[in-house]
C-alpha positions as CSV (number, residue, x, y, z in Angstrom):
1,M,-19.9,8.7,-1.9
2,E,-16.8,9.5,0.2
3,T,-15.9,7.1,3.0
4,P,-14.8,8.9,6.2
5,P,-11.5,7.9,7.6
6,T,-11.7,5.2,10.3
7,R,-8.1,5.4,11.5
8,R,-5.2,7.8,11.4
9,V,-3.1,7.4,8.3
10,S,0.4,9.0,8.3
11,L,2.1,9.4,5.0
12,R,5.8,10.2,4.4
13,N,6.8,11.3,1.0
14,L,10.5,10.3,0.9
15,N,10.8,10.2,-2.9
16,P,10.8,13.7,-4.5
17,A,9.7,12.2,-7.8
18,A,6.3,11.1,-6.5
19,R,4.5,13.1,-3.9
20,A,1.3,11.4,-2.7
21,S,-1.6,13.1,-1.1
22,R,-2.1,12.1,2.6
23,Q,-5.8,13.0,2.3
24,V,-6.3,10.7,-0.7
25,A,-4.3,7.9,0.9
26,A,-6.5,8.2,4.0
27,R,-9.6,8.0,1.9
28,L,-8.2,4.9,0.1
29,V,-7.5,3.2,3.4
30,A,-10.9,4.2,4.7
31,R,-12.6,2.6,1.7
32,L,-10.6,-0.6,2.2
33,D,-11.4,-0.6,5.9
34,A,-15.1,-0.1,5.2
35,N,-15.0,-3.3,3.2
36,A,-12.9,-5.3,5.7
37,P,-15.3,-8.2,5.8
38,R,-14.4,-8.9,2.2
39,F,-10.7,-9.1,3.1
40,R,-10.4,-11.5,6.0
41,G,-11.7,-8.9,8.4
42,G,-9.3,-6.2,7.4
43,A,-6.1,-4.8,8.8
44,P,-5.6,-4.6,12.5
45,A,-6.8,-1.5,14.4
46,G,-4.5,1.4,14.9
47,E,-2.5,4.0,13.0
48,L,-1.3,3.0,9.5
49,S,1.9,4.5,8.3
50,I,2.7,4.7,4.5
51,A,6.1,5.6,3.2
52,I,6.7,6.5,-0.4
53,L,10.4,5.6,-1.0
54,T,13.1,5.6,-3.6
55,D,14.5,2.3,-4.9
56,A,17.7,2.9,-2.9
57,A,15.8,3.4,0.4
58,I,13.6,0.3,-0.1
59,A,16.6,-1.8,-1.1
60,R,18.2,-0.8,2.3
61,L,15.1,-2.0,4.1
62,H,14.9,-5.1,2.0
63,A,18.6,-5.9,2.9
64,D,18.3,-5.0,6.5
65,F,15.0,-6.9,7.3
66,L,14.8,-9.6,4.6
67,G,18.4,-10.2,3.6
68,D,17.9,-9.2,0.0
69,P,19.8,-6.1,-1.2
70,K,17.7,-5.6,-4.3
71,P,14.9,-3.0,-4.6
72,T,11.3,-4.4,-4.3
73,D,7.9,-2.9,-4.8
74,V,6.4,-3.2,-1.3
75,I,7.5,-4.1,2.2
76,T,5.0,-4.3,5.0
77,F,5.8,-4.3,8.6
78,P,3.2,-5.4,11.1
79,G,2.4,-3.0,13.9
80,N,1.3,-3.5,17.5
81,P,-2.5,-3.0,17.8
82,A,-2.1,-2.9,21.6
83,L,0.0,0.3,21.1
84,G,-2.4,1.7,18.5
85,L,-0.2,0.8,15.5
86,A,-1.6,-1.2,12.6
87,G,1.6,-1.3,10.7
88,E,3.7,0.4,8.1
89,I,3.5,0.0,4.3
90,C,6.7,1.0,2.4
91,V,6.4,1.3,-1.3
92,S,8.9,2.2,-4.0
93,A,7.7,5.0,-6.3
94,D,10.7,4.3,-8.6
95,T,9.7,0.6,-9.0
96,A,6.1,1.7,-9.6
97,A,7.1,4.3,-12.2
98,A,9.3,1.8,-14.1
99,Y,6.5,-0.8,-14.1
100,A,3.9,1.7,-15.1
101,R,6.0,2.9,-18.0
102,K,6.8,-0.6,-19.2
103,H,3.2,-1.8,-19.0
104,G,1.4,1.3,-20.1
105,K,-0.2,1.9,-16.7
106,S,-0.6,5.1,-14.7
107,L,1.9,5.8,-11.8
108,P,-0.9,6.8,-9.3
109,R,-2.8,3.6,-10.0
110,E,0.4,1.5,-9.6
111,L,1.2,3.2,-6.3
112,A,-2.3,2.6,-5.1
113,L,-2.0,-1.1,-6.0
114,Y,1.2,-1.2,-3.9
115,I,-0.6,0.3,-0.9
116,V,-3.5,-2.2,-1.4
117,H,-0.9,-5.0,-1.5
118,G,0.6,-3.9,1.8
119,W,-2.8,-3.4,3.4
120,L,-3.7,-7.0,2.3
121,H,-0.5,-8.3,3.9
122,L,-1.7,-6.7,7.2
123,C,-5.0,-8.5,6.7
124,G,-3.2,-11.8,6.6
125,Y,-2.7,-12.4,2.9
126,D,0.6,-13.7,1.6
127,D,2.1,-14.2,-1.8
128,L,5.0,-16.6,-1.2
129,E,3.3,-19.8,-2.4
130,P,1.4,-20.2,-5.7
131,R,-2.0,-20.8,-4.1
132,A,-1.6,-17.9,-1.6
133,K,-0.4,-15.7,-4.5
134,R,-3.5,-16.4,-6.5
135,L,-5.7,-15.5,-3.5
136,M,-3.7,-12.3,-3.0
137,R,-4.0,-11.3,-6.7
138,A,-7.8,-11.9,-6.6
139,A,-8.1,-9.8,-3.4
140,E,-6.0,-7.0,-5.1
141,K,-8.4,-7.0,-8.0
142,R,-11.4,-6.7,-5.7
143,A,-9.8,-4.0,-3.7
144,M,-8.8,-1.9,-6.7
145,R,-12.4,-2.0,-8.0
146,L,-13.4,-0.3,-4.7
147,I,-11.0,2.6,-5.0
148,P,-10.9,3.9,-8.6
149,A,-11.2,7.6,-7.7
150,E,-8.6,7.4,-5.0
151,A,-6.2,5.4,-7.2
152,A,-6.5,8.1,-9.9
153,A,-6.0,11.0,-7.5
154,L,-3.2,9.6,-5.3
155,L,-0.5,11.9,-6.7
156,A,-2.8,14.9,-7.1
157,R,-2.1,17.6,-4.5
158,P,-5.3,18.9,-3.0
């Protein structure tokens, strides 16, 4: 059963090697939003922006905002619900592709996991301390079980 979108989801494909479907990303977020009580009440209300980036682009963000010039998998920026903005999830398709190749996983599923990870940060999860990281990983597993079709189809162009 398809979950109707509950919020506006914007998607920017800024990595020519991995072009995600906005419609599938919106369904993925809608499925997560529909299960918000299982994830600390879910992400804040408002538009959610997702950016699919290169390693070079995410490394610039990582340096500018977190003081680390290396590429990373996901960076999440909180929004301002009072202005109708839930936040922005920036993911590196290059990092996802390298990890997927190395570990025998699919690129669409790995990108979906990165989006889930960012959404969970907006829900209040963190992964800096060992206990918090364990809670984040458990939440990721629960979330990924909710979105198998969306994860498989994320890079398919409708």
